[in-house]
C-alpha atoms as one frame of an Amber mdcrd trajectory, in Angstrom:
protein
 -38.365   8.397  37.124 -38.805  12.252  36.598 -36.460  14.316  34.649 -35.619
  16.258  38.171 -35.115  12.833  39.725 -32.731  11.800  36.726 -30.773  15.085
  37.026 -30.194  14.391  40.868 -28.899  10.723  40.074 -26.634  12.142  37.206
 -25.243  14.740  39.619 -24.988  12.227  42.493 -22.885  10.054  40.104 -20.544
  12.978  39.223 -19.885  13.557  42.799 -19.338  10.034  43.694 -16.946   9.577
  40.765 -15.004  12.795  41.783 -14.734  11.691  45.424 -13.492   8.276  44.215
 -10.855   9.850  42.285  -9.654  12.298  45.043  -9.431   9.350  47.455  -7.209
   7.306  44.790  -4.892  10.372  44.309  -4.704  11.063  47.880  -4.058   7.453
  48.736  -1.131   7.397  46.246   0.388  10.173  47.889   0.378   8.904  51.451
   3.139   7.128  53.273   1.366   5.860  56.364   0.129   2.445  55.789  -2.823
   2.936  58.361  -3.951   6.200  56.935  -3.414   4.804  53.328  -5.648   2.065
  53.991  -8.268   4.381  55.645  -8.348   6.369  52.498  -8.616   3.083  50.302
 -11.715   2.043  52.302 -13.088   5.593  51.807 -12.587   5.016  47.847 -14.530
   1.628  48.021 -17.058   3.244  49.857 -17.658   5.768  47.049 -17.216   3.178
  44.380 -20.017   1.201  46.104 -22.151   4.480  46.219 -21.528   4.933  42.417
 -22.510   1.365  41.617 -25.603   1.883  43.565 -26.634   5.283  42.192 -25.802
   3.997  38.575 -27.964   0.761  39.112 -31.149   3.290  39.566 -30.659   4.202
  35.983
């Protein structure tokens, strides 16, 4: 893996971690169960993407 590719993966990891955190924070503030469930699914999707990117290292 080139240094440029490694920088891209590190950047992608940071983005996915940020999105995962924001989804979690938003989910904690929601009252509507259906919307809360949807945001929880988004959080899980970002967690999966994080793991996939991390697996490239």
